[in-house]
N, CA, C and O of each residue as an XYZ file, in Angstrom:
532
protein
N     -22.847     10.993    -45.870
C     -23.824     11.779    -46.590
C     -23.194     13.029    -47.188
O     -23.475     13.376    -48.335
N     -22.351     13.703    -46.428
C     -21.747     14.930    -46.927
C     -20.766     14.662    -48.064
O     -20.648     15.476    -48.979
N     -20.062     13.535    -48.018
C     -19.083     13.234    -49.066
C     -19.720     13.135    -50.442
O     -19.139     13.601    -51.423
N     -20.888     12.545    -50.532
C     -21.517     12.344    -51.828
C     -22.504     13.414    -52.232
O     -22.969     13.416    -53.372
N     -22.842     14.330    -51.329
C     -23.904     15.296    -51.609
C     -23.446     16.744    -51.582
O     -24.241     17.642    -51.862
N     -22.195     16.992    -51.253
C     -21.698     18.357    -51.114
C     -20.849     18.718    -52.318
O     -19.932     17.985    -52.688
N     -21.164     19.857    -52.927
C     -20.381     20.366    -54.043
C     -20.147     21.845    -53.782
O     -21.092     22.634    -53.759
N     -18.886     22.221    -53.584
C     -18.521     23.596    -53.240
C     -19.336     24.027    -52.021
O     -19.132     23.497    -50.928
N     -20.251     24.975    -52.190
C     -21.049     25.412    -51.043
C     -22.513     24.999    -51.165
O     -23.373     25.562    -50.488
N     -22.800     24.026    -52.017
C     -24.162     23.513    -52.175
C     -24.250     22.089    -51.650
O     -23.375     21.262    -51.906
N     -25.305     21.820    -50.921
C     -25.577     20.479    -50.417
C     -26.943     20.073    -50.940
O     -27.935     20.767    -50.715
N     -26.991     18.962    -51.632
C     -28.247     18.475    -52.200
C     -28.438     17.032    -51.761
O     -27.668     16.146    -52.131
N     -29.479     16.814    -50.963
C     -29.713     15.471    -50.440
C     -31.198     15.288    -50.191
O     -31.914     16.260    -49.952
N     -31.654     14.080    -50.243
C     -33.059     13.779    -50.006
C     -33.212     12.744    -48.912
O     -32.234     12.163    -48.441
N     -34.455     12.524    -48.514
C     -34.758     11.530    -47.484
C     -36.111     10.908    -47.792
O     -36.934     11.487    -48.501
N     -36.323      9.718    -47.247
C     -37.570      8.991    -47.498
C     -38.734      9.481    -46.645
O     -39.895      9.334    -47.027
N     -38.421     10.061    -45.492
C     -39.500     10.546    -44.630
C     -39.036     11.798    -43.893
O     -37.850     12.131    -43.894
N     -39.979     12.480    -43.269
C     -39.695     13.755    -42.608
C     -38.719     13.584    -41.451
O     -37.818     14.405    -41.277
N     -38.885     12.533    -40.664
C     -37.996     12.308    -39.518
C     -36.543     12.143    -39.970
O     -35.633     12.719    -39.374
N     -36.336     11.360    -41.015
C     -34.977     11.177    -41.544
C     -34.419     12.494    -42.067
O     -33.241     12.795    -41.870
N     -35.256     13.274    -42.729
C     -34.810     14.557    -43.275
C     -34.420     15.527    -42.166
O     -33.434     16.251    -42.297
N     -35.179     15.548    -41.084
C     -34.847     16.422    -39.950
C     -33.512     15.998    -39.348
O     -32.664     16.843    -39.062
N     -33.323     14.702    -39.157
C     -32.060     14.201    -38.599
C     -30.886     14.523    -39.517
O     -29.843     14.985    -39.054
N     -31.052     14.279    -40.823
C     -29.981     14.565    -41.780
C     -29.626     16.045    -41.797
O     -28.451     16.408    -41.764
N     -30.643     16.896    -41.848
C     -30.371     18.331    -41.920
C     -29.740     18.837    -40.627
O     -28.841     19.677    -40.670
N     -30.193     18.342    -39.484
C     -29.592     18.749    -38.204
C     -28.139     18.302    -38.119
O     -27.276     19.061    -37.678
N     -27.867     17.072    -38.540
C     -26.487     16.568    -38.544
C     -25.608     17.384    -39.482
O     -24.482     17.738    -39.132
N     -26.122     17.683    -40.677
C     -25.344     18.449    -41.655
C     -25.027     19.838    -41.127
O     -23.892     20.301    -41.242
N     -26.017     20.508    -40.549
C     -25.794     21.843    -39.985
C     -24.751     21.778    -38.878
O     -23.870     22.635    -38.809
N     -24.837     20.783    -38.019
C     -23.900     20.635    -36.904
C     -22.477     20.370    -37.395
O     -21.530     21.012    -36.942
N     -22.333     19.432    -38.314
C     -21.005     19.075    -38.830
C     -20.376     20.259    -39.554
O     -19.209     20.578    -39.329
N     -21.138     20.904    -40.412
C     -20.596     22.033    -41.168
C     -20.325     23.230    -40.263
O     -19.390     23.991    -40.509
N     -21.124     23.400    -39.231
C     -20.902     24.481    -38.274
C     -19.574     24.291    -37.541
O     -18.863     25.261    -37.278
N     -19.243     23.040    -37.213
C     -17.959     22.748    -36.565
C     -16.780     23.128    -37.457
O     -15.692     23.426    -36.963
N     -16.999     23.116    -38.766
C     -15.952     23.488    -39.714
C     -16.076     24.951    -40.149
O     -15.445     25.365    -41.122
N     -16.886     25.730    -39.433
C     -17.118     27.160    -39.695
C     -17.827     27.425    -41.019
O     -17.632     28.477    -41.628
N     -18.644     26.481    -41.465
C     -19.495     26.687    -42.634
C     -20.912     26.928    -42.136
O     -21.408     26.204    -41.272
N     -21.557     27.946    -42.684
C     -22.916     28.269    -42.275
C     -23.891     27.736    -43.322
O     -24.095     28.363    -44.361
N     -24.490     26.578    -43.049
C     -25.466     26.000    -43.966
C     -26.760     26.790    -43.842
O     -27.337     26.894    -42.759
N     -27.206     27.340    -44.956
C     -28.413     28.156    -44.941
C     -29.196     27.905    -46.219
O     -28.783     27.097    -47.051
N     -30.294     28.572    -46.378
C     -31.154     28.420    -47.551
C     -31.619     26.979    -47.727
O     -31.486     26.406    -48.808
N     -32.155     26.406    -46.679
C     -32.707     25.059    -46.773
C     -34.034     25.115    -47.524
O     -34.852     26.003    -47.285
N     -34.241     24.171    -48.425
C     -35.479     24.126    -49.200
C     -36.047     22.716    -49.191
O     -35.309     21.731    -49.187
N     -37.353     22.639    -49.188
C     -38.047     21.363    -49.218
C     -39.387     21.545    -49.915
O     -39.892     22.660    -50.037
N     -39.949     20.439    -50.365
C     -41.301     20.494    -50.910
C     -42.307     19.957    -49.894
O     -43.478     19.765    -50.223
N     -41.862     19.717    -48.676
C     -42.714     19.211    -47.599
C     -42.996     20.329    -46.595
O     -42.080     20.832    -45.945
N     -44.247     20.706    -46.475
C     -44.632     21.756    -45.519
C     -44.331     21.313    -44.088
O     -43.922     22.122    -43.255
N     -44.535     20.029    -43.807
C     -44.276     19.495    -42.466
C     -42.795     19.627    -42.100
O     -42.462     20.041    -40.990
N     -41.918     19.277    -43.030
C     -40.477     19.403    -42.791
C     -40.092     20.866    -42.630
O     -39.305     21.210    -41.748
N     -40.636     21.718    -43.468
C     -40.336     23.145    -43.372
C     -40.724     23.692    -41.999
O     -39.964     24.445    -41.389
N     -41.902     23.313    -41.518
C     -42.349     23.778    -40.200
C     -41.414     23.302    -39.087
O     -41.152     24.044    -38.141
N     -40.911     22.073    -39.193
C     -39.952     21.567    -38.196
C     -38.634     22.329    -38.268
O     -38.026     22.613    -37.236
N     -38.191     22.660    -39.476
C     -36.969     23.457    -39.624
C     -37.143     24.825    -38.979
O     -36.232     25.324    -38.318
N     -38.316     25.433    -39.170
C     -38.585     26.740    -38.567
C     -38.541     26.625    -37.045
O     -37.944     27.471    -36.379
N     -39.167     25.591    -36.492
C     -39.163     25.378    -35.037
C     -37.750     25.208    -34.491
O     -37.443     25.674    -33.394
N     -36.890     24.538    -35.260
C     -35.510     24.290    -34.825
C     -34.566     25.430    -35.191
O     -33.369     25.349    -34.914
N     -35.083     26.488    -35.807
C     -34.269     27.640    -36.169
C     -33.354     27.412    -37.358
O     -32.365     28.126    -37.520
N     -33.666     26.424    -38.198
C     -32.815     26.122    -39.350
C     -33.169     26.937    -40.589
O     -32.355     27.043    -41.506
N     -34.365     27.511    -40.633
C     -34.728     28.364    -41.766
C     -35.781     29.368    -41.320
O     -36.370     29.248    -40.247
N     -35.999     30.363    -42.177
C     -36.969     31.407    -41.864
C     -38.383     30.926    -42.162
O     -38.596     30.056    -43.006
N     -39.333     31.505    -41.459
C     -40.720     31.067    -41.569
C     -41.295     31.280    -42.962
O     -42.089     30.464    -43.430
N     -40.914     32.350    -43.626
C     -41.511     32.678    -44.921
C     -40.734     32.112    -46.109
O     -40.925     32.568    -47.236
N     -39.872     31.140    -45.882
C     -39.039     30.629    -46.977
C     -39.647     29.433    -47.701
O     -39.018     28.886    -48.607
N     -40.857     29.012    -47.326
C     -41.489     27.873    -48.004
C     -42.082     28.354    -49.313
O     -43.035     29.133    -49.324
N     -41.514     27.886    -50.421
C     -41.901     28.359    -51.746
C     -42.371     27.186    -52.581
O     -41.621     26.683    -53.418
N     -43.581     26.748    -52.371
C     -44.101     25.551    -53.034
C     -44.182     25.720    -54.553
O     -43.961     24.756    -55.286
N     -44.492     26.919    -55.039
C     -44.720     27.107    -56.469
C     -43.453     27.460    -57.243
O     -43.477     27.503    -58.473
N     -42.367     27.707    -56.555
C     -41.168     28.177    -57.239
C     -40.288     27.043    -57.727
O     -40.374     25.905    -57.266
N     -39.448     27.396    -58.665
C     -38.423     26.484    -59.152
C     -37.088     27.017    -58.658
O     -36.825     28.218    -58.719
N     -36.258     26.123    -58.175
C     -34.970     26.512    -57.619
C     -33.840     25.935    -58.452
O     -33.970     24.862    -59.041
N     -32.728     26.662    -58.494
C     -31.525     26.126    -59.125
C     -30.753     25.351    -58.075
O     -30.432     25.875    -57.008
N     -30.456     24.095    -58.390
C     -29.728     23.221    -57.475
C     -28.644     22.506    -58.268
O     -28.939     21.673    -59.126
N     -27.386     22.832    -57.979
C     -26.252     22.182    -58.639
C     -26.388     22.186    -60.156
O     -26.149     21.168    -60.807
N     -26.767     23.318    -60.714
C     -26.874     23.446    -62.161
C     -28.156     22.889    -62.749
O     -28.357     22.954    -63.962
N     -29.017     22.349    -61.922
C     -30.293     21.794    -62.373
C     -31.427     22.669    -61.857
O     -31.237     23.465    -60.938
N     -32.603     22.520    -62.449
C     -33.785     23.234    -61.982
C     -34.664     22.238    -61.239
O     -35.069     21.219    -61.799
N     -34.956     22.535    -59.978
C     -35.795     21.663    -59.160
C     -37.179     22.277    -59.068
O     -37.351     23.361    -58.512
N     -38.157     21.588    -59.609
C     -39.548     22.000    -59.493
C     -40.087     21.384    -58.205
O     -40.300     20.174    -58.130
N     -40.305     22.219    -57.198
C     -40.721     21.721    -55.887
C     -42.106     21.105    -55.914
O     -42.368     20.130    -55.209
N     -42.996     21.665    -56.721
C     -44.364     21.153    -56.762
C     -44.409     19.741    -57.335
O     -45.109     18.877    -56.808
N     -43.659     19.503    -58.418
C     -43.633     18.182    -59.055
C     -42.544     17.286    -58.480
O     -42.524     16.085    -58.749
N     -41.637     17.858    -57.691
C     -40.473     17.165    -57.147
C     -39.663     16.510    -58.262
O     -39.362     15.317    -58.217
N     -39.320     17.316    -59.257
C     -38.553     16.835    -60.409
C     -37.345     17.730    -60.639
O     -37.408     18.948    -60.477
N     -36.248     17.094    -61.019
C     -35.058     17.823    -61.435
C     -35.040     17.863    -62.952
O     -35.291     16.857    -63.617
N     -34.741     19.030    -63.489
C     -34.698     19.190    -64.940
C     -33.415     19.909    -65.331
O     -32.837     20.671    -64.556
N     -33.004     19.644    -66.531
C     -31.842     20.318    -67.087
C     -32.353     21.439    -67.976
O     -33.154     21.201    -68.881
N     -31.899     22.651    -67.725
C     -32.295     23.787    -68.552
C     -31.214     24.019    -69.602
O     -30.125     24.505    -69.297
N     -31.533     23.667    -70.832
C     -30.561     23.796    -71.923
C     -30.887     24.975    -72.833
O     -30.337     25.078    -73.929
N     -31.769     25.863    -72.394
C     -32.187     26.993    -73.217
C     -31.002     27.840    -73.653
O     -30.858     28.138    -74.838
N     -30.152     28.229    -72.711
C     -29.008     29.082    -73.059
C     -28.023     28.343    -73.958
O     -27.388     28.949    -74.821
N     -27.899     27.042    -73.755
C     -27.013     26.239    -74.595
C     -27.527     26.203    -76.029
O     -26.753     26.353    -76.974
N     -28.818     26.006    -76.190
C     -29.413     25.984    -77.526
C     -29.334     27.350    -78.195
O     -29.141     27.443    -79.407
N     -29.483     28.407    -77.406
C     -29.367     29.762    -77.951
C     -27.966     30.014    -78.498
O     -27.805     30.699    -79.508
N     -26.957     29.463    -77.833
C     -25.580     29.687    -78.288
C     -25.315     29.015    -79.635
O     -24.441     29.452    -80.384
N     -26.063     27.959    -79.947
C     -25.894     27.291    -81.240
C     -26.251     28.198    -82.412
O     -25.701     28.035    -83.502
N     -27.141     29.131    -82.215
C     -27.595     30.006    -83.300
C     -26.465     30.853    -83.872
O     -26.488     31.227    -85.045
N     -25.484     31.149    -83.040
C     -24.432     32.066    -83.450
C     -23.100     31.376    -83.739
O     -22.102     32.046    -84.001
N     -23.077     30.056    -83.693
C     -21.832     29.324    -83.906
C     -21.721     28.802    -85.330
O     -22.714     28.490    -85.987
N     -20.491     28.721    -85.775
C     -20.231     28.075    -87.059
C     -20.182     26.568    -86.830
O     -19.971     26.114    -85.705
N     -20.372     25.807    -87.878
C     -20.327     24.350    -87.773
C     -18.881     23.864    -87.857
O     -18.424     23.393    -88.899
N     -18.183     23.989    -86.744
C     -16.795     23.539    -86.692
C     -16.609     22.624    -85.488
O     -17.404     22.625    -84.548
N     -15.547     21.854    -85.550
C     -15.218     20.961    -84.439
C     -14.970     21.771    -83.168
O     -15.391     21.386    -82.077
N     -14.287     22.888    -83.327
C     -13.973     23.752    -82.186
C     -15.243     24.286    -81.523
O     -15.316     24.328    -80.295
N     -16.226     24.688    -82.294
C     -17.454     25.234    -81.703
C     -18.256     24.154    -80.980
O     -18.875     24.427    -79.952
N     -18.249     22.930    -81.510
C     -18.960     21.834    -80.845
C     -18.281     21.505    -79.514
O     -18.960     21.345    -78.500
N     -16.966     21.404    -79.508
C     -16.238     21.124    -78.267
C     -16.386     22.266    -77.262
O     -16.488     22.034    -76.058
N     -16.397     23.488    -77.762
C     -16.581     24.646    -76.896
C     -17.948     24.608    -76.222
O     -18.073     24.913    -75.036
N     -18.958     24.236    -76.976
C     -20.308     24.139    -76.417
C     -20.395     23.005    -75.403
O     -21.026     23.160    -74.358
N     -19.776     21.879    -75.693
C     -19.786     20.746    -74.753
C     -19.096     21.123    -73.443
O     -19.486     20.652    -72.375
N     -18.077     21.967    -73.525
C     -17.350     22.382    -72.325
C     -18.166     23.343    -71.460
O     -17.873     23.502    -70.275
N     -19.174     23.979    -72.032
C     -20.009     24.922    -71.283
C     -21.027     24.236    -70.386
O     -21.649     24.886    -69.545
N     -21.204     22.944    -70.553
C     -22.212     22.222    -69.777
C     -21.749     22.115    -68.326
O     -20.705     21.528    -68.038
N     -22.539     22.690    -67.416
C     -22.254     22.623    -65.979
C     -23.080     21.485    -65.404
O     -24.304     21.582    -65.315
N     -22.413     20.411    -65.015
C     -23.116     19.211    -64.569
C     -22.331     18.505    -63.465
O     -21.810     17.412    -63.686
N     -22.237     19.119    -62.270
C     -21.457     18.483    -61.205
C     -22.054     17.171    -60.708
O     -21.334     16.343    -60.148
N     -23.343     16.968    -60.900
C     -23.991     15.735    -60.449
C     -23.721     14.590    -61.420
O     -23.714     13.428    -61.015
N     -23.499     14.902    -62.691
C     -23.172     13.886    -63.678
C     -24.346     13.352    -64.476
O     -24.212     12.331    -65.151
N     -25.501     14.020    -64.418
C     -26.665     13.562    -65.171
C     -26.438     13.616    -66.680
O     -26.945     12.772    -67.419
N     -25.683     14.601    -67.130
C     -25.480     14.775    -68.568
C     -24.197     14.136    -69.078
O     -23.911     14.197    -70.274
N     -23.429     13.532    -68.202
C     -22.145     12.945    -68.597
C     -22.233     11.982    -69.774
O     -21.377     12.046    -70.656
N     -23.220     11.093    -69.834
C     -23.287     10.181    -70.987
C     -23.380     10.920    -72.326
O     -22.825     10.464    -73.325
N     -24.072     12.047    -72.346
C     -24.224     12.807    -73.584
C     -22.964     13.594    -73.919
O     -22.535     13.637    -75.072
N     -22.377     14.217    -72.902
C     -21.167     15.013    -73.124
C     -20.016     14.113    -73.559
O     -19.249     14.480    -74.450
N     -19.885     12.947    -72.946
C     -18.823     12.007    -73.318
C     -19.012     11.533    -74.756
O     -18.038     11.405    -75.498
N     -20.247     11.273    -75.154
C     -20.502     10.856    -76.545
C     -20.103     11.940    -77.537
O     -19.534     11.649    -78.589
N     -20.403     13.186    -77.198
C     -20.021     14.290    -78.080
C     -18.503     14.355    -78.198
O     -17.971     14.514    -79.297
N     -17.810     14.233    -77.080
C     -16.346     14.310    -77.099
C     -15.734     13.133    -77.861
O     -14.758     13.308    -78.591
N     -16.299     11.943    -77.695
C     -15.794     10.779    -78.434
C     -16.053     10.933    -79.928
O     -15.207     10.579    -80.750
N     -17.205     11.453    -80.271
C     -17.522     11.688    -81.680
C     -16.517     12.660    -82.294
O     -16.082     12.476    -83.431
N     -16.153     13.686    -81.541
C     -15.196     14.668    -82.042
C     -13.809     14.055    -82.214
O     -13.067     14.462    -83.108
N     -13.447     13.087    -81.376
C     -12.152     12.421    -81.519
C     -12.100     11.589    -82.794
O     -11.047     11.454    -83.418
N     -13.249     11.033    -83.174
C     -13.299     10.181    -84.360
C     -13.280     10.979    -85.656
O     -12.925     10.453    -86.711
N     -13.662     12.240    -85.575
C     -13.710     13.066    -86.797
C     -12.318     13.525    -87.180
O     -12.153     14.228    -88.177
């Protein structure tokens, strides 16, 4: 689980039910603790899971933020809708000030932060298009 879900100091993983999520989070905290990493800032959209984390001392009681959106691995996670979204607002804003050159297009493509790989098909197409020009 840690091999495929850990990026730098962020861990992003899901579970099908609360029991599995409690087991996964407890295992992750234990494994990372053995390596002197302090896993903190646990977030969930499940009040039941959050309450179990509080009971086990894995998070603070007031950290359940149902209405908030969180940044997770370069994506925006809407907890209420349980959806991951890509925020391209700043990327689109940068287009306003760029000239229409190959260098500016490649520079913009390089600014995309996507460790999960959701945007890879689009970024690769842009880079291939630039090779053909």
